[in-house]
N, C-alpha and C positions, 0 to 999 in steps of 0.2 A: 182288355182289362182281364185280369183273371182272377177269381176269387176261391178260396177254400172252404169247404163246408163238409157236414158228416155224410158218409155215403150212405146210400138206399137200397132197397132191392132194385130199382130202375136203373139204377148207375152200373148195372154187375156186366152188361154187355162192353160198355163203355171202357170199365177195368179190365176186363179179358181184352179186348181190344189192344189196350195199351201194353199189356203184360205180354202177348202175342209178337208186337211190333218191336218191344224194348229189352224183353231179358230173354236168355236161352233155358230158362225153367220155367214152366208152363202149367198151368194150372186147369182142371176141368171146371164147368160152371158150378157143380154142386159143392166145391171145396170153396168158392168166395160165397155163394149161398150160405153154407156152414159157418164160415165167419159173422156173415152180415146178421143172421138170425141168433148166434148164440153171445156174440160179443157186438151187439149193435150201435154202440159209444166209441169204438176204438176204430174203425176206419173212415176214412176221411179220401175227399176227391178235390183236385183242382179243376175248376173247370172254367173255359173260356167265355167271351160275351154272349156266344150263340148256344152256351148251355152244354157243349161237348165236353166230356172228360178228356184233359189234355196231361192227367198224372193222378196216381193214388198211392195210400199207403193201405195196405191190409196187415191188421193188428190182432193178436188174440191174446187170451192170460192162459198161463201154463198153470194147469189145475194138480198135476200130479206131483207136488211138492209142498213143504213146507214153508217156504218163502214166498210170499204171494209177487209174482212178477209176470209182466208184460214177455210178450214175443212179436218182433217184427216180421211177417211171412215173407212180405214184398213190398217194392218200393219200387215204382217207376214214374218217369216225366217224358214225354215225348221230348225229343230230341230238338225242335223247333222253339220249345219252352223251358229248355236247359238255361243256367247261368241265370235264372231270375229269383233263385231263393225259392223255389216252389215246395223242392226235396227237405229244404231243412223247414218249412213250414208245416207241410205235411208230418214229418217227424215228431216236430213239438207239440201238434195236435195230439197226437197220438197218445205220445209220452204223458201230457198233462191230465188226459182222459182218465189214462191208467193209476195215475195217483189219485186224480180225485172221486174215481167212480170206485176202483178196485183198492187202492189204499197199497200199490205196487211199491217194493223196495226197489225195485232195478227192472230195465229193460235188456233183452237179451237178441241178437240177429245172428244170423252168418253171412260169409261175406268170401267171395272169390279171393284166394291170395293175390291171383292175379289182375284184380278190378281195380287199379289206381286211382279211379274216378271217385268210386264207392268208398275206398280206405279213406281217402281224403276228408271227405264229407263227415263219414262217422266218426275218424279218430280227431282230426284236425277243426274242424267246424263244430261238431256237435258234444265232443269230447267222452267218446267210447274208447274202451282198452280193450285190447285184446286178453282173453280168458284163457283160451288154449286153441291150438290147430287140430282139427278134424282131418285126419288122411282121408283121401279119396272119397270126399263129403258128395261130391255132386256126379250125375249118373256120366260124365264124360272123364272123371277118376280126378279131377282137379282137386286140391286140398280146400278146404274154409277155415277161416278164421270164426271161432266162435266171439263174439264181442260184448261185452256189456257197460252198461250206464248206469250207474248207482245213482237214484235221486236224491237231492239235498237233503230232505226231510230225512231220508232214512239216515243219512252221514251225522246228522245231527242227533237223531235220537241213539244212535250206536255211541257217539260221544258221552252224551248223558248217561248211558247205561241203563236207558230207560226200554221198555219193550212196547211195541203197540199194542 
């Protein structure tokens, strides 16, 4: 059995291990710490029955803009735990918190143009749309899609012509 819960400082080592194991983009421990301290409501972990972190979503709010929106910094699930819907559940938890806590209008993320599995998750399962392509975004010069998902509450506000 795997459960989803809000990430804490005690989870940072497990989150970093998942990142190092699963992803080509890696972060220093202080970056995880910064996210957990600055936006404690937005990052979540999937843990197995033994309390081990088997996946995580690291998220933040973008604060240098007029539109409040969240950003998915990193998402990873260990290979043995994929195809269980954990990535979808982690993303949904982060997105819900962005809306409830910060009144976010949308969430953004970057994904490698060649990462077909992630593109399928983001576009087909979660409903993200490509906003733009950022050339040579990654350290190895691969392009990234900048993707966005506008939250339904935001769409309703815009249709009614109301401001938040």
